[in-house]
DOFI-318661 format. One record per residue (C-alpha): z, y, x; residue in three letters; residue number from 0. Coordinates in steps of 0.2 Angstrom, whole numbers, plus 2048, in hexadecimal, padded with zeros to 3 digits. Example, Ala and Ser with C-alpha at 12.3 -4.5 7.8 and 13.67 -1.06 7.14 Angstrom:
BEGIN
<<827, 7EA, 83E>, 'ala', 0> <<824, 7FB, 844>, 'ser', 1> 
This chain:
BEGIN
<<800, 803, 801>, 'ala', 0> <<806, 80D, 810>, 'val', 1> <<7F3, 80A, 819>, 'ala', 2> <<7EB, 80A, 809>, 'val', 3> <<7F3, 81A, 803>, 'met', 4> <<7F2, 822, 816>, 'leu', 5> <<7DF, 81D, 812>, 'ala', 6> <<7DD, 827, 808>, 'ile', 7> <<7E5, 836, 80D>, 'thr', 8> <<7DB, 834, 81C>, 'gly', 9> <<7CA, 832, 812>, 'val', 10> <<7D1, 846, 808>, 'gly', 11> <<7D4, 84B, 819>, 'thr', 12> <<7C6, 84A, 820>, 'trp', 13> <<7BB, 84E, 80F>, 'gln', 14> <<7C4, 85E, 810>, 'leu', 15> <<7C1, 860, 820>, 'trp', 16> <<7AD, 85C, 820>, 'asp', 17> <<7AB, 869, 810>, 'ser', 18> <<7B5, 878, 81A>, 'gln', 19> <<7A8, 875, 826>, 'val', 20> <<79B, 875, 81C>, 'gln', 21> <<7A2, 884, 815>, 'tyr', 22> <<7A4, 890, 829>, 'val', 23> <<793, 885, 828>, 'leu', 24> <<78A, 88D, 81C>, 'thr', 25> <<795, 89F, 81D>, 'val', 26> <<78E, 89F, 831>, 'arg', 27> <<77D, 89B, 82B>, 'ser', 28> <<77F, 8AB, 81E>, 'glu', 29> <<786, 8B4, 828>, 'ala', 30> <<778, 8B4, 836>, 'gln', 31> <<76C, 8B6, 828>, 'gln', 32> <<774, 8C9, 826>, 'leu', 33> <<775, 8CB, 837>, 'ala', 34> <<762, 8C7, 83A>, 'asp', 35> <<75C, 8D2, 82D>, 'ala', 36> <<767, 8E1, 831>, 'phe', 37> <<75F, 8E1, 843>, 'ala', 38> <<74E, 8DE, 83D>, 'leu', 39> <<751, 8EF, 832>, 'glu', 40> <<75A, 8F6, 841>, 'leu', 41> <<74A, 8F4, 84D>, 'glu', 42> <<740, 8FA, 83E>, 'arg', 43> <<748, 909, 83F>, 'his', 44> <<748, 90B, 84F>, 'ile', 45> <<735, 90A, 852>, 'glu', 46> <<733, 915, 845>, 'ser', 47> <<73B, 923, 84E>, 'thr', 48> <<735, 91D, 85E>, 'ala', 49> <<723, 91F, 857>, 'ser', 50> <<729, 932, 850>, 'ser', 51> <<72C, 937, 85E>, 'thr', 52> <<71E, 930, 869>, 'ser', 53> <<713, 93A, 85A>, 'ser', 54> <<71E, 949, 85F>, 'leu', 55> <<718, 947, 870>, 'gly', 56> <<707, 942, 86D>, 'ala', 57> <<707, 953, 866>, 'met', 58> <<70F, 95D, 872>, 'val', 59> <<703, 956, 87F>, 'arg', 60> <<6F4, 95E, 873>, 'ala', 61> <<6FB, 96E, 86E>, 'phe', 62> <<701, 970, 880>, 'gly', 63> <<70F, 981, 87C>, 'asp', 64> <<705, 987, 874>, 'asn', 65> <<70A, 980, 860>, 'val', 66> <<70D, 989, 854>, 'thr', 67> <<71E, 986, 846>, 'leu', 68> <<70F, 984, 83A>, 'asp', 69> <<705, 97A, 845>, 'glu', 70> <<716, 96E, 847>, 'phe', 71> <<718, 96E, 838>, 'ser', 72> <<70A, 968, 830>, 'met', 73> <<709, 958, 83C>, 'val', 74> <<71C, 954, 839>, 'val', 75> <<717, 955, 828>, 'asp', 76> <<706, 94E, 829>, 'leu', 77> <<70B, 940, 839>, 'ala', 78> <<720, 93B, 839>, 'ile', 79> <<728, 93D, 82A>, 'leu', 80> <<71A, 936, 81D>, 'gly', 81> <<71A, 929, 827>, 'asn', 82> <<72F, 925, 830>, 'his', 83> <<73C, 91E, 823>, 'glu', 84> <<74C, 928, 827>, 'gly', 85> <<744, 936, 830>, 'ile', 86> <<74A, 948, 822>, 'ser', 87> <<747, 952, 833>, 'gln', 88> <<73F, 956, 845>, 'phe', 89> <<743, 965, 851>, 'gln', 90> <<735, 969, 860>, 'leu', 91> <<742, 96C, 86F>, 'ala', 92> <<73B, 96F, 880>, 'pro', 93> <<748, 96E, 88E>, 'arg', 94> <<753, 969, 882>, 'gly', 95> <<754, 97C, 877>, 'val', 96> <<751, 978, 867>, 'val', 97> <<740, 983, 860>, 'thr', 98> <<739, 97A, 851>, 'met', 99> <<741, 973, 843>, 'val', 100> <<737, 96D, 835>, 'his', 101> <<73B, 96C, 827>, 'pro', 102> <<746, 978, 826>, 'arg', 103> <<757, 97A, 81D>, 'thr', 104> <<75E, 988, 81C>, 'pro', 105> <<76D, 985, 82B>, 'arg', 106> <<75F, 985, 837>, 'asp', 107> <<75F, 997, 835>, 'glu', 108> 
């Protein structure tokens, strides 16, 4: 009788342990899927930011120091803000001094 009781207890303990292992594996898998989704979204944002910086760099190379605020605003509207999610404002800062901002807010005046 004791042997049967120990066998039943052993099987029950093993089943409980196995279900806990399966639960941990499921939670790990779900966490990995979530982390992968966040990593993909972060990668998209980084690529977008790098691409927008390249667009601005091409404009500066094309126009040099002769970029007007109207030209800057047009390029930002057409090439940057409309094509890059998450970017709401762009600034041109030659030598570290912000000279142009688009779109401007009352705080930028």
